N, C-alpha and C positions, 0 to 999 in steps of 0.2 A: 504494500500500500504506500509506504513512504517513497518508493522508487517512482511510482506513478505520479505522486504529487510533485516530486522534484522535476520530472519530465514536463509537467504542466506549469513550471515556474515557481514551485514552492521554495521556501527558504528553510534553513535549518530550524527556525522558530516555528513556522507553520507545520513542518513535518513532525516536530516534537509534540506540538499540541494535538495533532491528529493521532499520532501514535499513542498518546496518553488518553485519548478519548475525551478530551476537554472541549466542551462547546465553545466555539469562538466564531467571530465574523471578521473576515479580512476586508480592510477598507483602503483601496488604492486612492491616491490623489496625485495631482501634477506637482512635482517638486520643482521649486525655483532655486537653482544653484546660488543665486544671490541672496537668499534668505539669511537674515542675521541670526534667527533662532529657529532651528529645525522643529522644535516642539510647538512653539507658538504658530509656526506656519501650518503644521498638521491640524491644530485646533481650529484655525481659521478656515482652512481648506475643507475640513470635514464638518464645519458648523457645530462644533462641540465645545462646551464649557471647558476652558483651560484647566480647571481643577480636576477634570476627569482624564485629561491627557497627561501621561507620565513620561518623563525622560529617564533614561538609563545612564547613570554616570559610573565610571570606574574610579576607584580611589585606592590608595595604599594605606592600610591601617597597620601601623607598627611593622611596615615593610612587607605586608602580605596583601595582595590584590583582593578587593571586595567590590560588590555591586550595590549601588544605592539607586532606588527607584522613587522619584519624587515628582510632584506636579510641575508641569512646565511653567506655570505662573509663579512658582517659588524658586528658592535657592536651597541648595544642600547645606545643612549645618554640619560641618566636618567634625566638630566636637561631639555633637549628638551621635553621629555615625560611629565614631570611635567608641563612645560609651555603649552603644547598642551592641557592638561586637566584642565588648570586654577589653578594648584596647585603650591606649593612652593618647595616641596621636594619629590623625588622618590628614592626608593631602590628596589632591586630585592626581590621578595617574597621568603619566605622559601619554598623549594621544596614540603614539606609535605602539607603546606597550599595551594599551587598551585594545587596539586593533589586533595585535598578535595574540593576545590572551583570549579574545572572544571569537575571532574569526569574522568579525563584522567591521564595517568602516564607521568612523565617527559620524554621528548624525543618523546612523542606522543600526546602532547597537541595541540589540534586544536583550531583555533579561532572560529570555527563553532560548534554548538551543545553542548556548555558547560552546565553544570548542572544548572547554573543561569547566567543571562546576566551581563557582566561587561563593564564599559567604555572601548572602544577599540580605539587604534590609529594605523593606517596603514601608514608605511613609504611612503612618497610621491614618491619615486623612483619606487614603484610598478606600478604606472600609466604609466611608460615608456614602459610597455610590454603588448601585447595583452592578454596574459594569464600568471598566476603565479601558483606556486605550494605551497600548505600548507599541514601540516599533516592532514590526514583523520581520526585521532583519535587513532592511534596506531603506534608503531614503525614498519617500513617496509611498510607503506602505506601512499601515498600522494594523494592529489586530485588537479587537474588542473582546474582552472576557471578564468574567466575574473575578473580583480581587481575591476571593478565597481560593479560586482555582490557580491564580498566579502564585499565591503563597504555597499551595500544595505542590505545584510543579517545581518551583525553585527552592523549596525548603526555606523560604524567607523568614526572617525575624520581622515582626511588625513593631515599629517604634516611631515616635515623632522625630523625624530627621530633616524636615524642611522648615524654612522660614520665609517670610514675605520679603 
Protein backbone atom coordinates (compact mmCIF):
# COMPACT_ATOMS: atom_id res chain seq x y z
CA UNK A 1 0.00 0.00 0.00
CA UNK A 2 2.79 2.45 0.84
CA UNK A 3 4.43 1.77 -2.52
CA UNK A 4 1.20 2.64 -4.34
CA UNK A 5 0.95 5.93 -2.44
CA UNK A 6 4.56 6.83 -3.19
CA UNK A 7 3.95 6.17 -6.84
CA UNK A 8 0.96 8.50 -6.69
CA UNK A 9 3.08 11.30 -5.20
CA UNK A 10 2.91 10.40 -1.52
CA UNK A 11 5.50 11.73 0.90
CA UNK A 12 7.05 9.82 3.79
CA UNK A 13 4.56 11.66 6.05
CA UNK A 14 1.46 10.65 4.10
CA UNK A 15 2.76 7.12 3.70
CA UNK A 16 3.37 6.87 7.48
CA UNK A 17 -0.12 8.20 8.23
CA UNK A 18 -1.73 5.72 5.84
CA UNK A 19 0.36 2.83 7.14
CA UNK A 20 -0.71 3.66 10.71
CA UNK A 21 -4.36 3.82 9.65
CA UNK A 22 -4.70 7.40 10.86
CA UNK A 23 -7.55 9.41 9.38
CA UNK A 24 -6.14 12.47 7.64
CA UNK A 25 -6.83 14.84 4.77
CA UNK A 26 -4.12 16.12 2.45
CA UNK A 27 -4.41 19.78 1.47
CA UNK A 28 -2.24 21.00 -1.42
CA UNK A 29 -1.84 24.70 -2.08
CA UNK A 30 0.21 26.86 -4.41
CA UNK A 31 3.49 27.64 -2.67
CA UNK A 32 5.08 31.02 -3.34
CA UNK A 33 8.88 30.72 -3.04
CA UNK A 34 8.99 34.39 -1.99
CA UNK A 35 6.81 33.78 1.10
CA UNK A 36 8.45 35.03 4.28
CA UNK A 37 6.62 32.54 6.51
CA UNK A 38 5.82 29.10 5.13
CA UNK A 39 3.31 28.44 7.90
CA UNK A 40 1.41 31.70 7.61
CA UNK A 41 1.40 31.20 3.84
CA UNK A 42 -0.25 27.80 4.34
CA UNK A 43 -2.86 29.21 6.73
CA UNK A 44 -3.78 31.97 4.31
CA UNK A 45 -3.78 29.73 1.21
CA UNK A 46 -5.96 27.13 2.93
CA UNK A 47 -8.24 29.66 4.63
CA UNK A 48 -7.51 28.21 8.07
CA UNK A 49 -7.10 29.99 11.41
CA UNK A 50 -3.30 30.24 12.01
CA UNK A 51 -3.76 28.77 15.51
CA UNK A 52 -4.69 25.46 13.82
CA UNK A 53 -1.73 25.44 11.42
CA UNK A 54 1.41 24.16 13.10
CA UNK A 55 5.04 24.56 12.14
CA UNK A 56 7.65 21.92 12.79
CA UNK A 57 10.93 23.23 14.17
CA UNK A 58 14.07 21.27 14.89
CA UNK A 59 16.06 22.22 17.95
CA UNK A 60 19.05 20.93 19.80
CA UNK A 61 18.28 20.23 23.46
CA UNK A 62 21.48 19.66 25.42
CA UNK A 63 23.14 18.61 22.15
CA UNK A 64 20.40 16.19 21.05
CA UNK A 65 18.02 16.96 18.18
CA UNK A 66 14.36 17.34 19.07
CA UNK A 67 11.16 18.34 17.29
CA UNK A 68 8.89 21.18 18.40
CA UNK A 69 5.43 21.58 16.85
CA UNK A 70 3.89 24.99 17.52
CA UNK A 71 1.24 27.25 15.96
CA UNK A 72 2.51 29.28 13.01
CA UNK A 73 1.09 32.40 14.63
CA UNK A 74 3.40 31.99 17.64
CA UNK A 75 7.04 31.46 18.45
CA UNK A 76 8.85 28.56 20.03
CA UNK A 77 9.83 29.12 23.66
CA UNK A 78 13.21 27.39 23.75
CA UNK A 79 13.40 27.37 27.55
CA UNK A 80 9.99 25.70 27.76
CA UNK A 81 11.06 23.14 25.15
CA UNK A 82 14.17 22.26 27.14
CA UNK A 83 12.08 21.89 30.32
CA UNK A 84 9.49 19.71 28.53
CA UNK A 85 12.25 17.32 27.48
CA UNK A 86 14.05 17.36 30.83
CA UNK A 87 16.93 19.38 29.45
CA UNK A 88 18.61 22.56 30.50
CA UNK A 89 19.29 24.38 27.22
CA UNK A 90 17.74 24.45 23.75
CA UNK A 91 18.78 26.24 20.58
CA UNK A 92 17.31 26.08 17.10
CA UNK A 93 19.07 23.48 14.98
CA UNK A 94 21.13 24.44 11.97
CA UNK A 95 18.84 24.21 8.91
CA UNK A 96 21.22 21.83 7.08
CA UNK A 97 21.36 19.55 10.14
CA UNK A 98 17.56 19.61 10.37
CA UNK A 99 17.25 18.62 6.72
CA UNK A 100 19.78 15.78 7.07
CA UNK A 101 18.14 14.44 10.22
CA UNK A 102 14.56 14.55 8.94
CA UNK A 103 14.88 13.89 5.22
CA UNK A 104 12.75 16.98 4.52
CA UNK A 105 13.61 20.49 3.34
CA UNK A 106 13.15 23.52 5.57
CA UNK A 107 9.64 24.84 5.06
CA UNK A 108 8.42 21.31 4.41
CA UNK A 109 9.60 19.49 7.53
CA UNK A 110 6.84 17.28 8.84
CA UNK A 111 6.71 15.91 12.38
CA UNK A 112 5.58 12.62 10.77
CA UNK A 113 7.68 10.24 8.68
CA UNK A 114 11.07 11.68 9.54
CA UNK A 115 14.19 9.76 8.57
CA UNK A 116 14.63 8.77 12.23
CA UNK A 117 12.56 9.39 15.33
CA UNK A 118 13.39 12.37 17.53
CA UNK A 119 11.90 13.43 20.85
CA UNK A 120 8.87 15.52 19.94
CA UNK A 121 6.92 18.16 21.84
CA UNK A 122 3.50 19.34 20.66
CA UNK A 123 2.34 22.68 21.98
CA UNK A 124 -0.59 22.17 24.34
CA UNK A 125 -2.74 24.67 22.43
CA UNK A 126 -3.08 22.12 19.61
CA UNK A 127 -5.45 20.13 21.81
CA UNK A 128 -7.90 23.05 21.70
CA UNK A 129 -8.84 22.09 18.13
CA UNK A 130 -10.58 19.00 16.72
CA UNK A 131 -8.03 18.94 13.88
CA UNK A 132 -4.72 20.66 13.15
CA UNK A 133 -2.64 21.12 10.02
CA UNK A 134 1.05 20.19 9.75
CA UNK A 135 3.38 19.94 6.79
CA UNK A 136 2.85 16.78 4.78
CA UNK A 137 6.53 16.71 3.88
CA UNK A 138 6.98 19.34 1.22
CA UNK A 139 6.29 23.00 0.68
CA UNK A 140 2.76 23.53 -0.62
CA UNK A 141 1.32 20.41 1.01
CA UNK A 142 -0.27 20.18 4.45
CA UNK A 143 -2.07 17.34 6.17
CA UNK A 144 -5.02 17.75 8.53
CA UNK A 145 -5.42 15.31 11.40
CA UNK A 146 -6.61 15.08 14.99
CA UNK A 147 -3.99 16.33 17.46
CA UNK A 148 -4.38 13.13 19.52
CA UNK A 149 -3.41 11.12 16.43
CA UNK A 150 -0.35 13.32 15.94
CA UNK A 151 0.65 12.66 19.54
CA UNK A 152 0.10 8.93 19.17
CA UNK A 153 2.08 8.61 15.95
CA UNK A 154 5.04 10.73 17.01
CA UNK A 155 5.09 9.77 20.69
CA UNK A 156 5.00 13.48 21.44
CA UNK A 157 5.01 15.08 24.83
CA UNK A 158 2.30 17.74 25.12
CA UNK A 159 3.45 20.93 26.85
CA UNK A 160 3.05 24.70 26.53
CA UNK A 161 6.08 25.54 24.37
CA UNK A 162 4.86 28.47 22.27
CA UNK A 163 4.49 32.13 22.98
CA UNK A 164 2.99 35.05 21.07
